[in-house]
N, C-alpha and C positions, 0 to 999 in steps of 0.2 A: 536269660535269668541270671542274676548276679550270684557269683559264688561267694559263700560265706565261710571263713576259716572255721575249722572244726571246733577249736576252743571257744570262739565267740558264739558259734551255733549252740554248743552245749549250755553255755551260761545264759544265753538269750532264751533258750527253750525252758530252762529251769525257772528263770525269773518271770517269764511272761506267759507260760502255758495257760494258766487260768484266765488271764485277761484276753488272750487270743481266742480261747473257747467262747468267752462271753461275747467278744466282738463278732465272731463268725455266727453266733447263735442269734444275733439281732437281725430282724428282717431288713431288707433293703428299703422298705417303705419307711421305717423309722428313721433311717439315715437321711433319706431324701426329704423327709418332712422338715428337718432342721435346715438343710442346705437350701431348700427352696424358699425358705423364709416364712414358713407357717408357724403358728404358735406351738410351743412345746407342750404336750399334754401334761396337765397337772400343775402348771406354773402360773395360770392366770391369776390365782389368788395373791400373787406377789405384786401385782400392779398397784400403783398408788391410787387411792380412791379420789384424790383431788386432781381434777383435770387442769393441766397447766399449758402454757404455750411458751415458745422460745427455742433457742438453739444452744446446745452445749457442744463445744469442740473438745474432744478427748485426745490427748497425746499419749502414744504408746509405742513401745519397741516390740514389734510382733514376736511372739514366742509361745511356748507351751503355757505359760502362766496366765496370759490374758485372753485365752480362748473364750471364756464365758462372756467377755465383752462382745465378741463377734456373734456368739450364740444369741445374746439378747437383742443385738441389732438385727440379725437375720430372722428372728422369730417375731419381730414386730412389737416387742415389749416396750421399747421407748416410744414408738409411735402411738401405742395405746394410751399413754399418759398425756399425749399432746406435744411431747418434746420432739425436736429434730436433733438428732445426734450424728455428728460426723467424727470418724476416727481418723486421726492424722498420724502417719507413721514417722518415727524418729530413729536416728541411729545412736543417739547419746542422751544421757540424763541431763547433761548441762544445757543442751539446746532445748530440751523440754522445759526446764525450769526458766530459761530466759523467756520463752514464749508464754509460760504461765504468768510470770510477772508482768509481761507486756500486754496481757489480756487476749492474746491470740488463741489460747486454749483456756478452758475453764477448769478442766480436770486433767491431772497428769498421773499416768500409771508408771510406777517405778519400783526398784528394789529398795527395801527398807534401809539397807546399809547406807546407800548414797543419800536417800531422802532424809534420814535422821541426821546424817553427817552435815548436810546442807542446813538443816533447821538449827542444829546445835551451834554451828558457826555463826549463823545469823543472830541468834539470841545472845551468844557470847560477845558479839560486837554491838550489842544494844539494839538489834533490829534495824541497824542503819541501812542495810541493803534492801529492806522492804519485804523480805521473804518471811511470811508468817503463815504456815500451812496447817490445815486440819486433815485428819484421816477420815475419808468418806466411807471407805469399805476395805476390808481385808480381801486380797485377791487370790493369793496362792501360798500354800504352806508346804514345807518339805515332807517327804515320806521316805521310807527305806529305798535305797538305790536310785535316788533322784539327784544326788550330789556325791560324786566319788572321786577318789584318786585312783587313776588307772596306770598300768605299765604294760610293757610288751611281754609276751610269753618268754619264759627262759631268761628273764632279765636278772634273776637272782634276788629280786625284791618281792618277798612273800609275806612280810610282816611290817607293821608300821615302823618299827625300829630300824628296819633296813633302809628307810628313807633318810636316816641321818647321814650327812655328808653328800646328799644327792640334791639335784635341782629339779623342782617341779614347775612345769609350765602352767600359767593361768592367763585368763583374759586380762587385758590391760586395765589399769585403774581408771576410773572416771573422775569422781569428785574426791574420793577418799585419798588421803595423802600417803605417799610412800617415802617420807623424808628420812626414815631410819631403816637401814638394811635389816631384812627379816621381819619388819613390821607388817602386819596384815593390811591390805588396802582394798578389800572388798568383803562383802558379807560371807562369800564362799571361803575366803582365806581365814577369816575370823572363826567360822564354824569348824574348819579343818584343824586349825591350831588348837581349838578347844578339845577336839577328839584326840589329837596327837599328844597333847599335854596329859590327858587322862590315861594314855597308854605309856606314860613315862618316857616319851620321846624328848630328846634335848632339842628344843625349838631353835636354839642358836645355831644348830648344825643343819637346819633345813632351809634351803634357799629357794626363793621364788623368782621366776623369770616371766615378766609380762610378755604376752604374745597377742597378736592382733585379733584373731577371731577363732571361731570353732574350727574351720578348715585349716587355719594356720596352726592351731594347737595339735591337730592330728598330724600335720606335716612335720612339726617339730619333734613329735614322739617318733614318727617313722624314720626321720633322719638322725635320730639319736642326739639332737641338740639338747634334749632334756631327758631325764631318766624316767619321769612320770608326768602326768598331766592331771590337773584338777578340773573337772568338767561337770556340766549339768546336761539334762536332756535338751535337744536331741543329739548333742555331741557325744554323750556316752554311748548311745546306740551306734552312731556312725563309727566311733573308734573301735567298738567291739566287732562290728560287721566288716570294716575295711582292714583292720590290723590284727584282729583277734585279741585286742587289748583285754586285760584282766584287772579286776578291782583289787586294791590293797587296803583302802580305807573307805568306809561309808561315813561321810561327813555329817549325816543326819541321824546320829545315834547319841544315847546318853543325854547330856545337857542340851544337845541340839536336836533331839527328836521332835518331829512336827514343828520345827522352827518356822515362824512366819517369814516368807521371802519377799513378797511383793504386795503392794497395795495401791489404792487410789487416793489421790490428794487433791485438795482445792485450797485456794487462798482463803484465809479467814474473812477477808473483806468481801469476797464473793459469797461465802456462806451466810454472812450477815445480811447482805443485800438481796440475794436471790435464793433464799432458803427453800422456797416452794419448788423451784426447779431442781435444786440439789436433792430434795426429798424424793421427787419423782424419778430422778436419775438413779438414785440408790435403790429404790424399790424395784425398778425395772431391771437393774443390773443383778439383783438378787435372783431373778428368774433364770438368768444365764448361769449364775453360780450353782443354783439348784439343778438345772439341766445337766451340768457338768458331772453330777454324781452318776450319770449314765455314760459309760465309756464310749459307746458308739458315736453319739453326737460330737464328743470332743475330738475323736480321731478323724471324723469326717471334716470337722472345721479346721483341723491342722493342715489339710490340703490347701485351704484357702488362705489362712493367716500366715503359715510358715512355708507353704509350698512343698510339703512332703507328699510322697506318694501314699496311696491308701495302704499298701502292704507295709511300708516302713512305719506309718503312723500307728498301725495296729500293734506294733511291737515296742513302741516307746513306753517307758515306765512313767506313769503319771503321779503327780503329787496330790495334795488335798486342795479342794476349792471350797473354802468356808463360806457360810451364809451369814455370819455375824462377826463382830469385832470383839476380841478378848484383850482388854488392856494389859492384863498380867502377862499374857503370852507375848504381846508386842514389847513390853518392858524387858522381857528376856533378851530381845535383840540388842537393846541399848546396853543392858548390863554386860553382855558378852563383849560388845564393842568397847565399852569402858574398861573392862578388865584387861583387855589386850591393847590399851592405849590407842584405839583406832577412832576415837571420837572425843572432842573436847568437852570439858565440864561447862555447865551453865551456872554461873554464880556459885561455883564451888561444889556443885552437885551434878548428878546424872540428869540428862534431859528427861523430863516427865512426860510420858506418853498419855497419861490420863487427860491432861489438859488439851491435848491435840485432837481428841476423838470428837467427831461431829455427831451431835445428837439431834 
């Protein structure tokens, strides 16, 4: 059995006690129902009444946010509509978007920061690169303790202002630019700067250091290469359990509370030509999103999509899996990015989300 530092254990127990009780109280039969690929009770009504045929390839970077996609796949929701859906794993948004434009995938799951950044750049250039996307579905929204700045115990960093003059490790930028020192280059850094700004932290004195991945982030903190790290789940749980890391900032509070993080996108040309397939896909996906309101299926699916053990999956803090798209909430993402100069203007204005939503 893995030993967990006392400080991490106390924080983990405080944050997840109710969720752990819920998880342990669900029968094994309920968990096995989803994993075995049976229909999730109560979700059949989400299936499209129109039977279609065809194949949709979905690009996704496996993680906590896209678990409902796998739940819908395992439950047979896509098959019930007549669709054949294949999920293709990617390691970067850029490779996803290349294949989306090339027609190798028809739907791309990605974080709103990079997707909106790519769309704004395309429109600012007159659409010359051919990238014209629509938002098919909202996938994952932030909740308390799902995006945090953490540091080592006894680091002396106990308030947001203590981060002034310090270096925070974050995952490397993908599409968003890091042309100016201190400029946010991901949705996580944008959200964190918003919270720090509200706490009267001098943002010019907070330094970001790109680091390769979750394990590398934890290693950088352990080796004192950085004073703190900005992480999401499951890296938060891993940093707490391995290092006893403690949170200093919850990046999903105030203006960033319930901030939309990830969504599903398709090219406008595909939506115009194959709308019936996209309708069926979205309807079936909604059954997975609805099933994710039950903690046990999500945590069981994390074993397969992320490769976590059941015990670890039962302690990860989960965000929100919405079943509808809210244009004003999504516009908040663009507005935050625009405020911190992390996204270009389109004809002198912010990118409009309303015109991107697939109906």
